[in-house]
C-alpha positions, 0 to 999 in steps of 0.5 A: 067765614061769614060775617055777622052783617052778612048773616043778618042780611041773609036771615032778614032776606029769608025772614029767619026761616028755612028757604025750603021748608020755612021752619025756624029752628036750627037754621044754618047758612049754606053756600050755593057755590061752595067755597072750595069751588070759588064761592064767596061769603057774600049774601048772594051766595048764601041760603038759610036752611034748617039743619034737615034741609041743609043735610039733604042738600049735602046728601046726608041724613038728618038725625033729629037726635043730634041736630047740628045747632051748637047748643051747649044744653038742650033747649028745654033744660035751658028754659029756666035760665033763659027766663031768669036772664030775660026777666033781668034776674041774672046777668050775662056772665051767670047765664053763660055759666049756667048754659055751659057757654064759653065766657067769650061767647056773645049771648046774641049769637047763641042758638038758645038765645036766638030761639028764645027771642024768636019764640017770645017775639023779643026784638030789643033787649038789654039786661038790667043786671048787666047795666047795674053791674057796669054802673057799679064798676064805673062808680067804683072806678070814680071813687078810687080816682076822686081827688082828696 
């Protein structure tokens, strides 16, 4: 399994675009030397490819109606939820529920979030709703443990 650090290095090297056609949607990691043939998950053995080019490399036909991008719902359907999340109107938990993502999913790894951030040129982001909720939790814990 390719680590997050290696994915980041490869994505940065290819400027977050397909190594062949330079598209920026539905990006996937391709092993130059397959793992079954002794290839590794190291950055020098990985290419960043769009789903179409990745299918072509593997001798398959790409179906644009079913891109292998592992999104829970269509991007256009997710836009209002993503806008609420990035406008700090909803937190991560509610965003995951509305996007039909597993509670264990890290939003930063979601293809929907990545596409939204890329299209809106968002580099750094912290959700203030989550920040406020974490402070409430911390303050509640302090109130419970305060000396009498």
